[in-house]
C-alpha positions as CSV (number, residue, x, y, z in Angstrom):
1,M,135.6,-79.9,173.8
2,R,136.6,-78.8,170.4
3,H,140.1,-79.3,169.1
4,R,142.0,-76.0,169.6
5,G,143.1,-75.9,165.9
6,S,139.5,-75.7,164.6
7,S,138.2,-73.4,167.3
8,K,136.9,-69.9,167.0
9,I,138.3,-69.2,170.5
10,K,141.8,-67.9,170.7
11,Y,143.5,-69.7,173.5
12,E,146.6,-67.6,173.8
13,H,145.5,-66.0,177.1
14,H,144.4,-67.3,180.4
15,M,140.7,-67.1,181.2
16,I,138.8,-66.4,184.4
17,Q,137.1,-69.3,186.1
18,G,134.2,-70.8,184.1
19,L,134.7,-68.4,181.0
20,R,136.2,-71.2,178.7
21,Q,133.1,-73.4,179.3
22,L,130.7,-70.6,178.5
23,L,132.6,-69.5,175.4
24,E,132.6,-73.0,174.1
25,Q,128.8,-73.1,174.4
26,I,128.3,-69.9,172.2
27,E,131.2,-70.6,169.9
28,P,129.1,-72.5,167.2
29,W,126.7,-69.5,166.7
30,D,126.9,-68.4,163.0
31,E,127.2,-64.7,163.7
32,I,130.4,-65.3,165.7
33,K,133.6,-65.4,163.5
34,S,136.1,-65.4,166.3
35,I,136.4,-65.0,170.1
36,I,139.4,-63.2,171.7
37,P,139.7,-63.2,175.4
38,G,141.8,-60.3,176.6
39,Q,143.3,-58.7,179.7
40,I,142.3,-60.0,183.2
41,R,142.1,-57.4,185.9
42,P,141.2,-57.4,189.6
43,T,137.7,-56.0,190.5
44,K,135.0,-56.2,193.2
45,S,133.9,-59.8,194.0
46,H,131.2,-61.5,192.0
47,K,129.7,-64.8,193.2
48,S,129.1,-66.4,189.8
49,L,130.3,-66.0,186.2
50,M,128.7,-63.1,184.3
51,L,129.2,-62.2,180.6
52,Q,127.9,-58.8,179.5
53,A,128.0,-57.1,176.0
54,R,129.4,-53.6,176.4
55,Y,129.4,-51.9,173.1
56,N,130.0,-52.4,169.4
57,T,133.5,-52.2,167.9
58,Q,134.6,-51.9,164.3
59,T,134.8,-55.8,164.0
60,G,132.1,-56.9,166.4
61,V,131.3,-56.5,170.2
62,K,133.4,-55.9,173.2
63,C,132.1,-57.9,176.3
64,L,133.2,-58.1,179.9
65,A,133.2,-61.3,181.9
66,R,133.3,-61.2,185.7
67,S,134.0,-64.0,188.1
68,G,135.2,-64.1,191.6
69,S,137.4,-61.0,192.1
70,A,138.5,-60.7,188.3
71,V,137.1,-59.1,185.2
72,Q,138.2,-60.0,181.7
73,E,137.6,-58.3,178.3
74,V,136.2,-60.7,175.6
75,F,136.2,-59.4,172.0
76,I,133.6,-61.0,169.8
77,V,134.3,-60.7,166.0
78,S,131.0,-60.8,164.4
79,S,129.2,-60.3,161.1
80,N,126.1,-59.2,162.9
81,P,126.8,-57.6,166.4
82,E,123.1,-56.8,167.1
83,V,122.0,-60.4,166.5
84,F,124.9,-61.5,168.7
85,K,123.9,-59.2,171.5
86,E,120.2,-60.2,171.4
87,R,121.0,-63.9,171.3
88,L,123.5,-63.6,174.2
89,A,120.9,-61.8,176.4
90,R,118.4,-64.6,175.7
91,F,121.1,-67.3,176.3
92,L,122.1,-65.8,179.6
93,Q,118.5,-65.5,181.0
């Protein structure tokens, strides 16, 4: 695990189960400048962790992570959102 002071991941918020480990795996990607986990909300149950790119934002990509009965927004600050989305899709296959 990387030291929080040098991490691209903002650890101010709680994360749903399994999300931290997944984000730490994609954190070194060059196209990622910062990872900002957001609000956690209840949702329909999912058996395993899922991370899905939803749409581009002014600074990168908004993703949704689902695990158990929770969903969490994850904002990816990226210099190249399209490359990030393609790489994420391959990584999650």
